[in-house]
C-alpha positions as CSV (number, residue, x, y, z in Angstrom):
1,X,19.7,35.7,18.3
2,X,16.4,37.5,17.8
3,X,16.4,36.6,14.1
4,X,17.2,33.0,15.0
5,X,14.2,32.7,17.3
6,X,11.9,34.5,14.9
7,X,12.8,31.9,12.3
8,X,12.4,29.1,14.8
9,X,8.9,30.2,15.7
10,X,7.8,29.8,12.0
11,X,9.5,26.4,11.6
12,X,7.0,23.6,12.1
13,X,9.7,21.0,12.8
14,X,11.1,23.3,15.6
15,X,7.7,23.8,17.1
16,X,7.1,20.0,17.0
17,X,10.3,19.3,18.8
18,X,9.3,21.9,21.5
19,X,5.8,20.4,21.9
20,X,7.1,16.8,22.1
21,X,9.7,17.6,24.8
22,X,12.7,17.2,22.6
23,X,13.9,20.8,23.6
24,X,15.3,21.6,27.0
25,X,13.0,24.3,28.4
26,X,15.7,25.4,30.8
27,X,18.2,26.0,28.0
28,X,15.5,27.6,25.9
29,X,14.6,30.1,28.6
30,X,18.2,30.9,29.3
31,X,18.9,31.5,25.7
32,X,15.8,33.7,25.3
33,X,16.8,35.8,28.3
34,X,20.3,36.2,26.8
35,X,18.8,37.4,23.5
36,X,16.8,40.0,25.4
37,X,19.9,41.5,27.1
38,X,21.4,44.5,25.4
39,X,25.0,44.0,24.1
40,X,27.6,44.6,26.7
41,X,29.5,47.8,26.6
42,X,33.0,47.5,25.1
43,X,35.5,46.3,27.7
44,X,39.0,47.7,28.2
45,X,40.3,44.5,26.5
46,X,38.2,45.3,23.4
47,X,39.4,48.9,23.5
48,X,43.0,47.7,23.8
49,X,42.5,45.4,20.8
50,X,41.1,48.3,18.8
51,X,44.0,50.5,19.7
52,X,46.5,47.7,18.7
53,X,44.7,47.2,15.4
54,X,44.7,50.9,14.7
55,X,48.5,51.1,15.2
56,X,49.3,47.9,13.2
57,X,50.5,48.7,9.7
58,X,50.8,45.2,8.3
59,X,48.5,43.4,5.9
60,X,45.4,42.4,7.8
61,X,41.7,42.3,7.1
62,X,38.8,41.9,9.4
63,X,35.7,40.3,8.1
64,X,32.8,41.0,10.5
65,X,29.4,39.3,10.7
66,X,27.1,42.3,11.2
67,X,24.5,40.3,13.3
68,X,27.2,38.8,15.6
69,X,27.5,40.2,19.2
70,X,31.3,39.9,19.1
71,X,31.4,41.7,15.7
72,X,29.2,44.4,17.0
73,X,31.4,44.9,20.1
74,X,34.5,45.0,17.8
75,X,32.8,47.6,15.5
76,X,31.8,49.7,18.5
77,X,35.4,50.5,19.3
78,X,36.8,50.4,15.8
79,X,37.5,53.2,13.3
80,X,34.6,53.1,10.9
81,X,36.9,54.5,8.1
82,X,39.5,51.7,8.5
83,X,39.7,50.1,5.0
84,X,40.9,46.8,6.6
85,X,37.4,46.2,8.1
86,X,34.6,44.8,6.0
87,X,31.2,44.0,7.4
88,X,28.5,41.7,6.0
89,X,25.4,43.3,7.6
90,X,23.2,40.3,7.2
91,X,25.6,37.7,8.5
92,X,25.2,35.8,11.7
93,X,28.2,34.4,13.7
94,X,28.9,31.5,11.4
95,X,28.0,33.0,8.1
96,X,25.4,30.3,7.5
97,X,23.1,32.4,5.3
98,X,23.7,31.7,1.6
99,X,24.4,35.4,0.7
100,X,26.6,35.8,3.8
101,X,28.6,32.7,2.9
102,X,29.0,34.0,-0.7
103,X,30.2,37.4,0.6
104,X,32.7,35.7,2.9
105,X,34.1,33.5,0.2
106,X,34.5,36.5,-2.1
107,X,36.4,38.5,0.6
108,X,38.6,35.5,1.3
109,X,39.5,35.1,-2.3
110,X,40.2,38.8,-2.7
111,X,42.5,38.7,0.4
112,X,44.4,35.6,-0.8
113,X,44.7,36.6,-4.4
114,X,45.4,40.2,-3.7
């Protein structure tokens, strides 16, 4: 989120939308406050998922966007040495960055073609 807003502050079109009232100030403030909150500690559900994943021996791969809050929560309770987990450090939630999208496509092809 922080990276998103840093980029938006340098985007003239985004600033123009803000200044012309095309952006909901209430939603903007709520989103900014959310970006300032520290990530939530792992929940028992997250810990249960990590435990189940650890014990699962089947073919599975986890592709994690390193800048995604959910990905960070998952990694916080996961075994860092688990070879089934791959992280793209620069990826946001939707892998919209060109290098992140390329990384994701390569991992998917590897998983499908084995």
